[in-house]
A tleap script that builds the chain and sets N, CA, C and O, in Angstrom:
source leaprc.protein.ff14SB
mol = sequence {
  NILE PRO PRO LEU ARG GLU ARG ARG GLU GLU
  ILE PRO ALA LEU VAL GLU HIE PHE LEU GLU
  LYS PHE GLY ARG GLU LEU GLN LYS PRO LEU
  LEU ARG ILE ALA ASP GLU THR LEU GLU TYR
  LEU VAL LEU TYR ARG TRP PRO GLY ASN PRO
  PRO GLN PRO GLY ASN GLU ILE ARG ARG LEU
  VAL ALA MET ALA GLU PRO GLY ALA VAL LEU
  MET PRO ALA HIE LEU SER ASP ASP ILE ALA
  ALA SER ARG ARG THR VAL LEU ARG LYS LEU
  ARG PRO ARG ARG CSER
}
set mol.1.N position { 18.830 -28.159 48.341 }
set mol.1.CA position { 17.673 -28.008 48.564 }
set mol.1.C position { 17.470 -28.529 46.947 }
set mol.1.O position { 18.260 -28.325 46.025 }
set mol.2.N position { 16.074 -29.318 46.880 }
set mol.2.CA position { 15.793 -29.905 45.552 }
set mol.2.C position { 14.851 -28.437 44.856 }
set mol.2.O position { 14.094 -27.603 45.352 }
set mol.3.N position { 15.417 -28.712 43.405 }
set mol.3.CA position { 14.878 -27.952 42.630 }
set mol.3.C position { 13.186 -27.680 42.547 }
set mol.3.O position { 12.384 -28.502 42.990 }
set mol.4.N position { 12.777 -26.385 41.903 }
set mol.4.CA position { 11.533 -25.867 42.652 }
set mol.4.C position { 10.348 -26.915 41.869 }
set mol.4.O position { 9.267 -27.236 42.363 }
set mol.5.N position { 10.687 -27.184 41.009 }
set mol.5.CA position { 9.874 -28.318 39.732 }
set mol.5.C position { 9.846 -29.470 40.865 }
set mol.5.O position { 9.153 -30.423 40.510 }
set mol.6.N position { 10.308 -29.584 41.874 }
set mol.6.CA position { 10.102 -30.965 42.741 }
set mol.6.C position { 9.699 -30.231 44.013 }
set mol.6.O position { 9.637 -30.974 44.993 }
set mol.7.N position { 9.403 -28.922 44.238 }
set mol.7.CA position { 8.380 -28.695 45.663 }
set mol.7.C position { 7.376 -27.712 44.805 }
set mol.7.O position { 7.301 -26.541 45.177 }
set mol.8.N position { 6.780 -28.041 43.934 }
set mol.8.CA position { 5.511 -27.479 43.784 }
set mol.8.C position { 4.287 -26.812 44.514 }
set mol.8.O position { 3.437 -26.011 44.127 }
set mol.9.N position { 4.529 -27.478 45.785 }
set mol.9.CA position { 3.672 -27.134 46.724 }
set mol.9.C position { 3.743 -25.553 46.938 }
set mol.9.O position { 2.859 -24.699 46.873 }
set mol.10.N position { 5.150 -25.466 47.225 }
set mol.10.CA position { 5.875 -24.064 47.648 }
set mol.10.C position { 5.254 -22.561 46.426 }
set mol.10.O position { 5.170 -21.339 46.554 }
set mol.11.N position { 4.983 -23.432 45.453 }
set mol.11.CA position { 4.860 -22.126 44.457 }
set mol.11.C position { 4.158 -20.895 44.843 }
set mol.11.O position { 4.521 -19.719 44.857 }
set mol.12.N position { 2.825 -21.600 45.217 }
set mol.12.CA position { 1.647 -20.504 45.521 }
set mol.12.C position { 2.199 -19.326 46.613 }
set mol.12.O position { 2.138 -18.101 46.508 }
set mol.13.N position { 2.758 -20.157 47.691 }
set mol.13.CA position { 2.963 -18.909 48.455 }
set mol.13.C position { 4.179 -17.883 48.131 }
set mol.13.O position { 4.261 -16.742 48.584 }
set mol.14.N position { 5.340 -18.668 47.039 }
set mol.14.CA position { 6.096 -17.774 46.457 }
set mol.14.C position { 5.366 -16.792 45.208 }
set mol.14.O position { 5.725 -15.620 45.091 }
set mol.15.N position { 4.708 -17.164 44.638 }
set mol.15.CA position { 4.171 -16.364 43.654 }
set mol.15.C position { 3.320 -14.989 44.911 }
set mol.15.O position { 3.570 -13.788 44.813 }
set mol.16.N position { 2.574 -15.450 45.731 }
set mol.16.CA position { 1.949 -14.452 46.476 }
set mol.16.C position { 2.692 -13.303 46.922 }
set mol.16.O position { 2.480 -12.115 46.678 }
set mol.17.N position { 4.116 -14.147 48.013 }
set mol.17.CA position { 5.108 -12.781 48.038 }
set mol.17.C position { 5.397 -12.226 47.055 }
set mol.17.O position { 5.302 -10.999 47.052 }
set mol.18.N position { 5.827 -12.878 45.937 }
set mol.18.CA position { 6.393 -11.702 44.960 }
set mol.18.C position { 5.817 -10.570 44.199 }
set mol.18.O position { 6.319 -9.617 43.603 }
set mol.19.N position { 4.457 -11.025 44.433 }
set mol.19.CA position { 3.312 -10.072 43.894 }
set mol.19.C position { 3.046 -9.104 44.743 }
set mol.19.O position { 2.692 -8.032 44.252 }
set mol.20.N position { 3.149 -9.229 46.317 }
set mol.20.CA position { 2.974 -8.334 47.283 }
set mol.20.C position { 4.217 -7.426 47.266 }
set mol.20.O position { 4.101 -6.200 47.297 }
set mol.21.N position { 5.421 -8.055 47.215 }
set mol.21.CA position { 6.705 -7.589 47.148 }
set mol.21.C position { 6.899 -6.536 45.902 }
set mol.21.O position { 7.406 -5.420 46.015 }
set mol.22.N position { 6.483 -7.012 44.909 }
set mol.22.CA position { 6.871 -6.142 43.566 }
set mol.22.C position { 5.775 -5.077 43.392 }
set mol.22.O position { 5.976 -4.030 42.777 }
set mol.23.N position { 4.482 -5.435 44.028 }
set mol.23.CA position { 3.249 -4.532 44.006 }
set mol.23.C position { 3.605 -3.399 44.677 }
set mol.23.O position { 3.260 -2.310 44.217 }
set mol.24.N position { 4.214 -3.465 45.653 }
set mol.24.CA position { 4.699 -2.555 46.165 }
set mol.24.C position { 5.803 -1.698 45.911 }
set mol.24.O position { 5.693 -0.481 46.055 }
set mol.25.N position { 7.104 -2.364 45.459 }
set mol.25.CA position { 8.302 -1.806 45.157 }
set mol.25.C position { 7.641 -0.548 43.546 }
set mol.25.O position { 7.928 0.607 43.234 }
set mol.26.N position { 6.993 -1.273 43.134 }
set mol.26.CA position { 6.237 -0.719 41.627 }
set mol.26.C position { 5.333 0.249 41.864 }
set mol.26.O position { 4.986 1.121 41.067 }
set mol.27.N position { 4.941 0.082 43.010 }
set mol.27.CA position { 3.283 0.966 43.288 }
set mol.27.C position { 2.231 0.496 42.375 }
set mol.27.O position { 1.630 1.219 41.580 }
set mol.28.N position { 2.055 -0.723 42.539 }
set mol.28.CA position { 0.969 -1.132 41.764 }
set mol.28.C position { -0.043 -2.036 42.844 }
set mol.28.O position { -0.023 -3.265 42.784 }
set mol.29.N position { -0.867 -1.360 43.768 }
set mol.29.CA position { -1.511 -2.060 44.609 }
set mol.29.C position { -2.688 -2.994 44.079 }
set mol.29.O position { -3.127 -2.933 42.931 }
set mol.30.N position { -3.218 -4.013 45.232 }
set mol.30.CA position { -4.315 -4.695 44.536 }
set mol.30.C position { -4.317 -5.560 43.137 }
set mol.30.O position { -5.346 -5.763 42.493 }
set mol.31.N position { -2.979 -6.052 42.752 }
set mol.31.CA position { -2.596 -7.001 41.780 }
set mol.31.C position { -3.536 -8.440 42.322 }
set mol.31.O position { -3.388 -8.830 43.480 }
set mol.32.N position { -4.248 -8.975 41.614 }
set mol.32.CA position { -4.466 -10.606 41.757 }
set mol.32.C position { -3.960 -11.412 40.702 }
set mol.32.O position { -3.573 -10.958 39.625 }
set mol.33.N position { -3.967 -12.712 41.046 }
set mol.33.CA position { -3.535 -13.610 40.015 }
set mol.33.C position { -4.424 -14.529 39.826 }
set mol.33.O position { -4.849 -15.163 40.792 }
set mol.34.N position { -4.855 -14.763 38.596 }
set mol.34.CA position { -6.378 -15.610 38.422 }
set mol.34.C position { -5.858 -17.215 38.398 }
set mol.34.O position { -4.806 -17.661 37.940 }
set mol.35.N position { -6.717 -17.760 38.905 }
set mol.35.CA position { -6.239 -19.732 39.319 }
set mol.35.C position { -5.932 -20.128 38.172 }
set mol.35.O position { -5.133 -21.064 38.218 }
set mol.36.N position { -6.316 -19.721 36.840 }
set mol.36.CA position { -5.660 -20.496 35.826 }
set mol.36.C position { -4.338 -19.998 35.634 }
set mol.36.O position { -3.593 -20.696 34.947 }
set mol.37.N position { -3.850 -18.816 36.153 }
set mol.37.CA position { -2.504 -18.192 35.748 }
set mol.37.C position { -1.642 -18.854 36.670 }
set mol.37.O position { -0.514 -19.167 36.289 }
set mol.38.N position { -2.080 -19.156 38.031 }
set mol.38.CA position { -1.266 -19.970 38.958 }
set mol.38.C position { -1.235 -21.316 38.655 }
set mol.38.O position { -0.287 -21.909 39.170 }
set mol.39.N position { -1.956 -21.959 38.001 }
set mol.39.CA position { -2.198 -23.182 37.652 }
set mol.39.C position { -0.775 -23.496 36.661 }
set mol.39.O position { 0.107 -24.333 36.856 }
set mol.40.N position { -0.904 -22.594 35.648 }
set mol.40.CA position { 0.461 -22.396 34.841 }
set mol.40.C position { 1.926 -22.399 35.480 }
set mol.40.O position { 2.956 -22.885 35.013 }
set mol.41.N position { 1.704 -21.658 36.788 }
set mol.41.CA position { 2.987 -20.982 37.169 }
set mol.41.C position { 3.473 -22.730 38.150 }
set mol.41.O position { 4.578 -23.271 38.108 }
set mol.42.N position { 2.418 -23.153 38.811 }
set mol.42.CA position { 2.680 -24.745 39.380 }
set mol.42.C position { 2.993 -25.571 38.644 }
set mol.42.O position { 3.769 -26.415 39.092 }
set mol.43.N position { 2.526 -25.705 37.165 }
set mol.43.CA position { 2.711 -27.053 36.540 }
set mol.43.C position { 3.911 -26.844 35.552 }
set mol.43.O position { 4.319 -27.729 34.800 }
set mol.44.N position { 4.518 -25.370 35.645 }
set mol.44.CA position { 5.577 -25.395 34.631 }
set mol.44.C position { 6.880 -26.016 35.484 }
set mol.44.O position { 6.947 -26.130 36.707 }
set mol.45.N position { 7.928 -26.399 34.461 }
set mol.45.CA position { 9.049 -26.916 35.169 }
set mol.45.C position { 10.267 -26.152 35.366 }
set mol.45.O position { 11.245 -26.063 34.624 }
set mol.46.N position { 10.000 -25.521 36.690 }
set mol.46.CA position { 11.073 -24.524 36.763 }
set mol.46.C position { 12.526 -24.926 36.687 }
set mol.46.O position { 12.893 -25.830 37.437 }
set mol.47.N position { 13.295 -24.427 35.965 }
set mol.47.CA position { 14.670 -24.934 35.993 }
set mol.47.C position { 15.731 -24.819 37.142 }
set mol.47.O position { 16.761 -25.469 37.316 }
set mol.48.N position { 15.226 -23.890 37.812 }
set mol.48.CA position { 16.152 -23.319 38.937 }
set mol.48.C position { 15.388 -23.246 40.177 }
set mol.48.O position { 14.728 -24.266 40.377 }
set mol.49.N position { 15.284 -22.359 41.052 }
set mol.49.CA position { 14.941 -22.002 42.618 }
set mol.49.C position { 14.347 -20.474 42.343 }
set mol.49.O position { 14.416 -19.731 41.364 }
set mol.50.N position { 13.797 -20.358 43.514 }
set mol.50.CA position { 12.705 -18.939 43.875 }
set mol.50.C position { 13.260 -17.807 42.675 }
set mol.50.O position { 12.384 -17.206 42.053 }
set mol.51.N position { 14.364 -17.588 42.431 }
set mol.51.CA position { 14.768 -16.336 41.505 }
set mol.51.C position { 13.948 -16.206 40.127 }
set mol.51.O position { 13.583 -15.132 39.649 }
set mol.52.N position { 13.699 -17.589 39.517 }
set mol.52.CA position { 13.178 -17.569 38.320 }
set mol.52.C position { 11.536 -17.593 38.570 }
set mol.52.O position { 11.027 -17.372 37.471 }
set mol.53.N position { 10.536 -17.768 39.544 }
set mol.53.CA position { 9.382 -17.476 39.394 }
set mol.53.C position { 9.570 -15.881 39.996 }
set mol.53.O position { 8.854 -15.035 39.459 }
set mol.54.N position { 10.308 -15.520 40.860 }
set mol.54.CA position { 10.349 -14.058 41.222 }
set mol.54.C position { 10.690 -12.973 40.138 }
set mol.54.O position { 10.402 -11.798 40.370 }
set mol.55.N position { 11.369 -13.379 38.817 }
set mol.55.CA position { 11.582 -12.808 37.979 }
set mol.55.C position { 10.394 -12.803 36.979 }
set mol.55.O position { 10.385 -11.820 36.239 }
set mol.56.N position { 9.601 -13.511 36.841 }
set mol.56.CA position { 8.506 -13.878 35.994 }
set mol.56.C position { 7.527 -12.901 36.530 }
set mol.56.O position { 6.971 -12.057 35.827 }
set mol.57.N position { 7.322 -13.061 37.916 }
set mol.57.CA position { 6.310 -11.865 38.643 }
set mol.57.C position { 6.650 -10.726 38.836 }
set mol.57.O position { 5.822 -9.894 39.207 }
set mol.58.N position { 7.968 -10.406 38.629 }
set mol.58.CA position { 8.251 -9.017 38.617 }
set mol.58.C position { 7.913 -8.503 37.241 }
set mol.58.O position { 7.172 -7.522 37.187 }
set mol.59.N position { 8.391 -9.076 36.042 }
set mol.59.CA position { 7.708 -8.964 34.765 }
set mol.59.C position { 6.131 -8.839 34.547 }
set mol.59.O position { 5.651 -7.968 33.821 }
set mol.60.N position { 5.455 -9.672 35.156 }
set mol.60.CA position { 3.775 -9.397 35.136 }
set mol.60.C position { 3.431 -7.973 35.709 }
set mol.60.O position { 2.787 -7.126 35.089 }
set mol.61.N position { 3.990 -7.808 37.086 }
set mol.61.CA position { 3.735 -6.790 37.714 }
set mol.61.C position { 4.231 -5.282 36.765 }
set mol.61.O position { 3.545 -4.273 36.603 }
set mol.62.N position { 5.074 -5.443 36.449 }
set mol.62.CA position { 5.682 -4.252 35.872 }
set mol.62.C position { 4.869 -4.041 34.845 }
set mol.62.O position { 4.360 -2.922 34.901 }
set mol.63.N position { 4.562 -4.646 33.972 }
set mol.63.CA position { 3.160 -4.821 32.803 }
set mol.63.C position { 1.907 -4.375 33.242 }
set mol.63.O position { 1.254 -3.582 32.564 }
set mol.64.N position { 1.521 -4.802 34.289 }
set mol.64.CA position { -0.077 -4.707 34.630 }
set mol.64.C position { -0.528 -3.338 35.197 }
set mol.64.O position { 0.208 -2.468 35.663 }
set mol.65.N position { -1.672 -3.313 35.088 }
set mol.65.CA position { -2.088 -1.545 35.654 }
set mol.65.C position { -2.633 -2.160 37.072 }
set mol.65.O position { -3.005 -3.314 37.285 }
set mol.66.N position { -2.570 -1.048 37.984 }
set mol.66.CA position { -2.924 -1.361 39.387 }
set mol.66.C position { -4.140 -1.977 39.660 }
set mol.66.O position { -5.112 -1.377 39.201 }
set mol.67.N position { -4.380 -3.044 40.302 }
set mol.67.CA position { -5.506 -3.726 40.483 }
set mol.67.C position { -5.874 -4.724 39.341 }
set mol.67.O position { -6.959 -5.302 39.281 }
set mol.68.N position { -4.848 -4.870 38.433 }
set mol.68.CA position { -5.391 -5.759 37.720 }
set mol.68.C position { -5.338 -7.333 37.968 }
set mol.68.O position { -4.530 -7.677 38.831 }
set mol.69.N position { -6.088 -8.364 37.334 }
set mol.69.CA position { -6.045 -9.631 37.735 }
set mol.69.C position { -4.860 -10.190 36.319 }
set mol.69.O position { -4.998 -10.021 35.107 }
set mol.70.N position { -3.863 -10.801 36.995 }
set mol.70.CA position { -2.766 -11.189 36.138 }
set mol.70.C position { -3.311 -12.668 35.377 }
set mol.70.O position { -3.419 -13.667 36.087 }
set mol.71.N position { -3.725 -12.759 33.552 }
set mol.71.CA position { -4.115 -13.577 33.122 }
set mol.71.C position { -2.891 -14.691 32.410 }
set mol.71.O position { -1.801 -14.297 31.995 }
set mol.72.N position { -3.334 -16.071 32.383 }
set mol.72.CA position { -2.384 -16.454 31.184 }
set mol.72.C position { -1.555 -15.945 30.500 }
set mol.72.O position { -0.345 -16.104 30.339 }
set mol.73.N position { -2.731 -14.950 29.873 }
set mol.73.CA position { -2.182 -14.516 28.211 }
set mol.73.C position { -0.940 -13.292 28.817 }
set mol.73.O position { -0.305 -12.684 27.956 }
set mol.74.N position { -0.721 -13.062 29.980 }
set mol.74.CA position { 0.221 -12.091 30.445 }
set mol.74.C position { 1.716 -12.730 30.625 }
set mol.74.O position { 2.784 -12.119 30.616 }
set mol.75.N position { 1.511 -14.000 30.776 }
set mol.75.CA position { 2.832 -14.931 31.012 }
set mol.75.C position { 3.755 -14.869 29.688 }
set mol.75.O position { 3.384 -14.785 28.517 }
set mol.76.N position { 5.070 -14.934 30.214 }
set mol.76.CA position { 6.141 -15.313 29.081 }
set mol.76.C position { 5.761 -16.366 28.145 }
set mol.76.O position { 5.071 -17.305 28.543 }
set mol.77.N position { 6.137 -16.292 26.987 }
set mol.77.CA position { 5.780 -17.351 25.937 }
set mol.77.C position { 6.578 -18.758 26.640 }
set mol.77.O position { 5.762 -19.660 26.831 }
set mol.78.N position { 7.513 -18.993 26.913 }
set mol.78.CA position { 8.244 -20.193 27.675 }
set mol.78.C position { 7.018 -20.799 28.705 }
set mol.78.O position { 6.764 -22.002 28.759 }
set mol.79.N position { 6.332 -19.804 29.481 }
set mol.79.CA position { 5.545 -20.612 30.440 }
set mol.79.C position { 4.213 -20.437 29.606 }
set mol.79.O position { 3.894 -21.610 29.413 }
set mol.80.N position { 3.769 -20.074 29.325 }
set mol.80.CA position { 2.584 -20.164 28.056 }
set mol.80.C position { 2.602 -21.412 27.384 }
set mol.80.O position { 1.613 -22.142 27.453 }
set mol.81.N position { 3.601 -21.741 26.746 }
set mol.81.CA position { 3.770 -22.901 25.761 }
set mol.81.C position { 4.190 -24.229 26.210 }
set mol.81.O position { 4.327 -25.241 25.524 }
set mol.82.N position { 4.421 -24.032 27.792 }
set mol.82.CA position { 4.782 -25.035 28.632 }
set mol.82.C position { 3.554 -26.156 28.711 }
set mol.82.O position { 3.722 -27.372 28.614 }
set mol.83.N position { 2.282 -25.476 28.908 }
set mol.83.CA position { 1.015 -26.281 29.049 }
set mol.83.C position { 0.273 -26.387 28.069 }
set mol.83.O position { -0.308 -25.341 27.780 }
set mol.84.N position { -0.008 -27.540 27.227 }
set mol.84.CA position { -0.801 -27.619 26.305 }
set mol.84.C position { -2.159 -28.524 26.395 }
set mol.84.O position { -2.296 -29.560 27.046 }
set mol.85.N position { -3.227 -27.800 25.491 }
set mol.85.CA position { -4.397 -28.625 26.020 }
set mol.85.C position { -4.504 -29.728 25.477 }
set mol.85.O position { -3.859 -29.896 24.442 }
set mol.86.N position { -5.171 -30.605 25.886 }
set mol.86.CA position { -5.281 -31.925 25.436 }
set mol.86.C position { -6.873 -31.864 24.524 }
set mol.86.O position { -7.963 -31.847 25.095 }
set mol.87.N position { -6.702 -31.839 23.148 }
set mol.87.CA position { -7.797 -32.003 22.623 }
set mol.87.C position { -8.639 -33.037 22.821 }
set mol.87.O position { -8.022 -34.092 22.972 }
set mol.88.N position { -9.816 -33.142 22.880 }
set mol.88.CA position { -10.941 -34.483 22.508 }
set mol.88.C position { -10.843 -35.092 21.722 }
set mol.88.O position { -10.751 -34.579 20.607 }
set mol.89.N position { -10.810 -36.529 21.869 }
set mol.89.CA position { -10.787 -37.253 20.607 }
set mol.89.C position { -11.904 -37.022 19.839 }
set mol.89.O position { -12.999 -36.989 20.400 }
set mol.90.N position { -11.800 -36.830 18.445 }
set mol.90.CA position { -12.881 -36.354 17.479 }
set mol.90.C position { -13.154 -37.500 16.855 }
set mol.90.O position { -12.394 -38.446 16.647 }
set mol.91.N position { -14.484 -37.345 16.511 }
set mol.91.CA position { -15.595 -38.473 16.041 }
set mol.91.C position { -14.689 -38.746 14.626 }
set mol.91.O position { -14.267 -37.741 14.055 }
set mol.92.N position { -14.377 -40.084 14.046 }
set mol.92.CA position { -14.139 -40.152 12.719 }
set mol.92.C position { -14.564 -39.691 11.751 }
set mol.92.O position { -15.678 -39.191 11.906 }
set mol.93.N position { -14.113 -39.624 10.663 }
set mol.93.CA position { -14.705 -39.069 9.548 }
set mol.93.C position { -15.604 -39.967 8.947 }
set mol.93.O position { -15.152 -41.108 9.043 }
set mol.94.N position { -16.879 -39.928 8.267 }
set mol.94.CA position { -17.113 -40.593 7.568 }
set mol.94.C position { -16.923 -40.094 5.813 }
set mol.94.O position { -17.194 -39.044 5.229 }
set mol.95.N position { -16.278 -41.518 5.315 }
set mol.95.CA position { -16.083 -41.365 3.722 }
set mol.95.C position { -17.312 -41.311 2.763 }
set mol.95.O position { -17.144 -41.194 1.549 }
savepdb mol mol.pdb
quit
């Protein structure tokens, strides 16, 4: 099986699966993931297969309040740092 980073189209379904599973296990119903957070997870270059995103979602669920929306700020440092904002080109300074 190719690594998950080569099958990004599978990540949203995996995230939803793990969110439901760990939400039930940890008794935290109605958790949702923000679109931007999902984007981070889809674009991250996962070093392996489903256990890595599962571990990340378990951590997010464990730290969340029931009914919370999981935001990018809740992601682990590695995943949050993997996505850099491209700054717009600034006008040249006048001397």
